[in-house]
N, C-alpha and C positions, 0 to 999 in steps of 0.2 A: 466582514464579520467572521470572526473563529467558524471554522467548519464546523467541528463537533457543537459548539453551541448554536448556529443555526439548526445542526440536526435536531439537538434536542427540544429547541424551541418549537419547530413543526411538529417534531413528536408529541410535545405538550396539545400543540390545537389538535392534531388528528386523535390526540387520546380523549379530547373532549368530544370528537365527534364519533369516537368509538364508545367512551365511556358513558355519557349521556343517553345515546338511544339504546345500551343495554342495560343502563339504570332503569328506564322507562319502560323497557322490555320487559323487565324483571319485576317490574310493579304489576303485569298481567299475571303472575303465579300468584299471590295472595288473592287476586280477583278471580282466575280460574278456580282455584281451590274451593274459594267461597261460595261458588255458583255451580261448580261441576262436581259430580263424583269423580275418585281415584281414576276410575276405567275410562271417563270421557278425556280427562285429562290425557290419560296415557293414550288416547287413541288419537287425539292431538298431537301429541310428541311423535308418534311414530310417520304420522301423515308430515310432517314439518322434518324429519328425517329423509324420505323422499325428494322434498323441496330441493335440500342442500343437494342431494346427488344428482340431480335434473340441474340445477343451477351450475354445476361444474360442467356438465357436459354441453351445454347451449352456450356456456362461455368459450370452450374448446382451447383454453391458454392463451386468448387473445389478449390481454389483459398485461398480461407478462411481456408478450410479443411487442405490444404496443410500446410500453417502456422501453424495451431494448431498441427497437427501431427508429423510435422518434428520437432519442439522444445520440444515435450513431447516422442518420440518415440527414443529409444537407436538406433535402427537399421535405420537410416536415409535412406540409400538407397532403403531400401525395400518401404520405403515412397514414395522416386521420382520416382522409375521403375511403383510401382503400380499406381502413380498417370499419369505418361507418359501413361501407357496402357491404363487406362481408357478413357483419352482426346482423344488419336488416335484413338482409336476402335469408339468413339462417334461421331468423325469429320468427319472419313472415311464413317461411315453409313449415316450421315447427308447429306454429298457431294451426294451420291448415290443416295437416296431417294427424296432428293430434284431434281435433274435433272430427275427423273423417272416423277414426278410431277409439274415439272416446269410452267406448264400451270394454275395451280391450286393455285400456288404460285403466280404467277404474279396476279391472279385475286384477292387473298386475299389483297395484299399489294397495288392493283391499280396502278400498273407500267406496262409498255409494256413488252411483252414477251423476248424479245430482250435482256432486261437489266436484267435477272435473272441470266444467267450464270457469269454474273460478280460481281451480288450481293451474289451469292453460294460461288464463291472462295475467296471475302475477307472475309465472315463467315467462314467459314474453316482454313484460313490463322490466322486469329484473336483467334480464339479456340487453334491451335495448338502452338502457343506462350505463353499460359497462364501459365503452368508450367514454360518453362524457365524464363521468368520473375518473377515470383514468387520464383525460385530458387535463381536468382541474389540477389531478394530484402533480402531473408534468411539468404543468406551469408553474407549480408551487403556487397554488391559492388555496391553499389548507382553510383559509375562513369559510370560502362561498362553499366548499365542498361539506364543511362542518354545518354548516346553518340546513342545507338541503337535507341530509341527512337525518338532521336532529329534531328537523320539521317535519319530514315524513315517518318517522316515528312516534313522536308526538301525536300526531294525526291518527295513526295507528289507534295510539292508548287512547286518547280520547273516543273515538268512535267505539272502541271495545267496551268501554265503561259507558257508552251510551246504550250499545245494543243491550247488552248484557245485565244493568242495574236499572239505567232509568225508563228506557222503553216499557219493560213489562210494567214498572209500578205506574206510570204515565198511561198505561195500557187499562189498567186495573182500577185506578182512580177515575178516568174519564171514559168510561162505556160508550161505544158507538161513534169515537172520535177518530180523526186520523190516526191516531197512536195506536188504536185500537186493531185498526186495519194494517198497520205496519205489522205489529208483534203476530206471533207464530210460535206457537208449544213446540218444544223438544224441536228448537231451530238453532241451538246455540253454538253447534261446530259450525254451521251454514253463517250465522253471525259474525263469528270470528274471522273467516275466509272475506266474505263480503267486506269487510274492516281491512284487509289485507290487500285488494284487489283496488280500492279507493285509494288507498295512501301509496302503492306504489305505482297507479297511473297518475297520482299528482305530483310524485317526484320525479316521473318519465317527463311530464308537461315542465318542470322546472327546470329541467337540463337540458330538453330538447333543443335547444336555439344553435348548437352546433350542428345538427341537421339539416336547418336551414341556411347557414353561412357555409357548410362545405361545398367545393365545386364539383365534387364526385369524379375525380379521375382515379379509375380503377386500374391501378397497376400490376398485372398478372405477375410477372416474376417474382414482383416484392411480395406480394401475395403468397407465393409458393416458398419462397424464404421464410415468410412469416408463420405459415403454415407448420413447415418444417421445422421451426423454431419452439412454436407452440403445442402441438401434439404430445409429446412428452411431457409438456408442463400440466396438459390435461390430463394425462395418465398420472400424472403425478398426485394431481389435484384429485381424481376420483379415489387413488389411493386413500389419502389424507381424510377424504370425506366418509369412507369405509372407515377409518379409524375412530373417526368422531362421532357419527351417529348412526351405521349401521346395526350397532350393538342394539338400537330399539326395534329393530325390524329383529332381528335374530332372536332377541327376547321374546317379541310377541308370538314368533313361529315355534321357539322350542320351549317353553313355557305352558303347563297345562292351562287350556284355555279359560277356566272358571280365574285364575289368579293373575293371568298374565298382564292386562292392559293394568291392574292396581299396582303390580311391583313395579311395571315401566314408569307409573305416575308418581310413584316415591324416589326411584332412580332417578329420573328426569328432575325432579326439585331438588334434591341433595346434590344431585350435578352441579345445578346453578352457582352453589357456594365455592365452588372453584373459578367464577365468572372473574373475580380480581385476576389472577394472573393470567387468565384469556384476553382480559380487556387491554393488560399490561402488553402483553405478547403482540396482541393484535394493531396496538397502537404503535408500538416499536417499528413492527414491519411496516405499515403504512410510510412513516417518515423514510425510514431507512433504505426501503426497495429504490425508489427515484435517486437517491443519494449514492446508493451502491453503484448503479450504471454512470452518473454522471461524474465519478471521479474515478470510473475503470482506468482512465487514460492520464489521470495523474501519475506524477512522480511516485513513485513508493506506497500505491495507496494500499496494500497489502498491511504497511504499519497502521493506517489510520482503522481499516479494518478489526485489525486486532484490537485498538483500544475501544472501538465499539463494542464488539463483543465481551471482552471483560467490564466494561460499566453496565451492560444488559444483565451479567450473571451477578454482578453487585445488587443490582435494583431487584431482579427478580428474587435474589436471595433473602432479600427485606421484605418482600411481598410474601414470601413463602412463609417465613417463620411469624409474621404478624398476622396472618390469617389463621394459623395454628394457634396462636395466644389468646385470638379473640373469637373463635371459631363459635362458642356458645352463645354470645350476645348476638354476633351476626345470624347465627341459626334463628334465635328469639325474633330477630329483625325482621328476617328476610323471609323463612319459611314458616307462617306463624301457625301452621296447621298440624300439632302434634302427631297426626297419622303418619304424617311424610318421613319426620325424623328417624322411623327403623333403619334408612339406608346411611344414616350418618357415617357409617366406617369408610365409606367410598370416598369421604371429601379429603382426607390425606392423600391416599392415592392418586386420585384424579387431579390434585393440586398438582403433584410433583409430576405425572405425566405432561400436564400443561407446561408446567417450568422446561422439559426437555423438549418439547416440542417448536419453542419461543428460543431455545438454544440452538435447535437444528435449524430454524429459519435464518438465524443468523451465520452457522456456518455453511448455508446452502448457497452463500455469494459465489463460490470456487466455481461452480457449474454454470450459473447464469452468466458471469462477466465472461467465461471462456467458452461461452454458446454450447456447454456439454450438457445439456438440459435431459439430456436421455436417461445420465445418473440418476437425477430426479426422479424420476420414474422410476427406473430399478430401484432405488431405494424404498420409497415409499412404498412401492407395491409388495416391499418385502416386510414391509410394516402393517400391510391389509393381509398377508397371508397368516402372518403372526396374530392379527387380529380375530380373522373369519376361523382359523385353527383352534384358538384357545376358546373361543365363544362357542362353537360348535359342541369341542368335547366335553367343556364343563359347565356350561348353563344349566344341563338338567340335574348337574350334581348342587351346584354352588349359587345358581341363579346370576344376580346381578354383582355379585363379588367377582365374579368370574369375568365379567364385561368390564368393568375397573381395572383388575390387574390385566386382562389384555390389551387395555391402552396403554397402560404405563410401560408395559413390553414393546408394544410395538413404538411407541416414542422415544423409550430409551434406544432402543435396536437401531433405528434410524439414526439418531444424533450420533452414536458411536461410529456407525459406518461412514457417516459424510465427514465426520472429521479425518475417519482413515484415509479416506479416497482424494480428500480435498490437500492434506499432506504431501500425496503424492504428483499431484496435476497441478495444483495451484498453492504452494505454502504459504501459509500466513502466519508469522510469527506470535501467537497466542501467549499469552502469559499463562501457562497450564498449571503454574505454582500457585498461583493468586487464585485463579477457578477453582481448582480443587479445593483450596482453603476455603471460600466461601459457602462452596456447596457444602462439603462436609461440616462445616460449623453450622450452617441453618438446618441442615437435616438433622444433625444429633442434638441441636436446642430443641427442634419440633418434636423431636421424640419424647426427647425430657418433658416439654411442655404438655403434649397431648397423652402420652401414656403412662408416665411415671408418676407427674406432678398431677395426673388427672384433670388436666385443664385450669386448672388455680389461675387465677389472673394473675396474684400478686407473683406469685413463680414464674409465670409465663414473661410477666413485664419485666421482670428483672432481667431475665435471659434475654429479652429483646434489647433492652439499655445496656446490656453488656456487648452484645452484637452491634449495636450501633456507635458506640466506643471504639471496638476493633476496628469499625469501617474509617471511623472519623482520624484515628490515630494511623490509619494507612494511607488514606484516601484524601483527606482533608485538604492539603495543599493544591495537589493536582486538581481539584474539582472548582478551588478556588479561581485556578488559571482560567480553566473552560470559560465559568460564567462569570467571571471580571472581568476577563482581560477583553479590551475592546479591538475592533480590526480584526485583522490578521494575525 
C-alpha cells in the first residue's frame, strides 16, 4: 500500500479514537453546566489542569522513547519489558508517596483533601496504560487502540450522567432505598472523580495483558539510553502542558477571588470550540509519529516528511476556515448556556494557536529522528516562558483574553523556532510557497467571515466554497493518486 495512503488510513482510525472520546467528553460540558454553577465548573477545570501536568511528569517521556527504541532495536521484547518495569516501579512509588503526603498535595493543587485519593488513583492508572497503548500503536493496531479509548470515555460519560442526573432523581423518588443511600448532597465534584477512577481502572484492565505476557528482562544500559532520550521529551511535554492548561491555574490565582472560578468556567467552555483543530492535530500526530520513526531509515525520507506537512497544512486550513464560518451554529449546538458565550472572542485566537501547534508537531520530526530531543525541550520551554510571562503581566488587566493571546504567541513562536533549527540540522524540502499560500488565504477568508461579514453564513459559505475550489485546482490530481493508487 502507498505509504501516504496507509498513513491517512491509520490517521482516520486514530482520528475516530480521538474524535469520538473528545465528542463524548464534550457532551459533559452541557451536562456540567446544566447541573453546576459556573464557579463549580471552573473549579473542576482547574483540577483537570493539574491532572495534565502530573500526567506528563509520571510519563517522563517514555512513550516517545518507546517508539524510538522499539523501531531501531532488534530485541523488541527487551524494550517492552524495560519500559514496563520502569513505569510500573515509578507509578507504584508515586502512589505510595502521594498517599503519605496527600495533605501537602491537596494544599499544592488547592483541592479538598477528600479528593486526593481519587486523583492519585486516576493518575496511577493513566501512567500504567502508557506502554500498553504505545505498544498497540507501534504494532499498527489502531482498531483495538480505538475501541479501548472510546469505550473508556463512553463509560466515563455514562457514569457522569448516572451520578449527576439519574441518581438524584432516583434517590428523590425512592426514599429509603439503595439510591438514597448512594446519593449525597453537594457531592458533584466527588462524583465526577469517582466516574474517572472507574473508567481509568477499567481501561487499565483492558490493556493490562501485556504486563502478564512480558518476560520482565530489565536492561539497565537500554534504560539509561531511553531516559537520556526521554527526559528532554518530558521537559518539552511539561512546557507544552503549561502552554495548554496552566492558564486556568494562573487565572485562578491572579483574578479576584469572587469572579475567578466563573471566568475560568466561561473561558474553558468557549476554549472547547477549538476542539475540532485539536482533534485533527492529535489524530494526525498519533498516526504520523510511528510513521516518522519507521521511515527514518528509508531512502530520502525528507521528501515524504515534506509531503505530510504540506497536506497537514492544507487540511488544517480547511478546518480553520470551516469552524470560523459555522462558529455560531456550533456555539449554539455545543455550548448551549448563553452565560458562557461572553468568552466567544477567544475562539479565533485559540483555534489559530491550535493550528500552529499542529504544524509544530509535524516540524518536530527533525529532532526526534536525529535524537536531538533536547531541542524540543528548549523550544517548548521558550513557549512556556512566553505563556507564563504574558499571563502574569496581562491577566490582571485583560483577564482570559490575555491567556488566549499568550497561547497563540507561545505556539506561533515554537512553530517558527522549530522550522529555523530544522533547516540547520535536518533540512526538509517543505513547499513553503504552498504552505504560506494556504495559511494566508484561510486566515484572510476567516477574518472576512468572522469580523467583516459578522459571521453571516451565506457569505462565509461562499468563501469556504471558493477555498475548496482553489484546493481542488491545486491538489486534486495528487490527492487522487494517493487515495486511488493501489500497491506501492
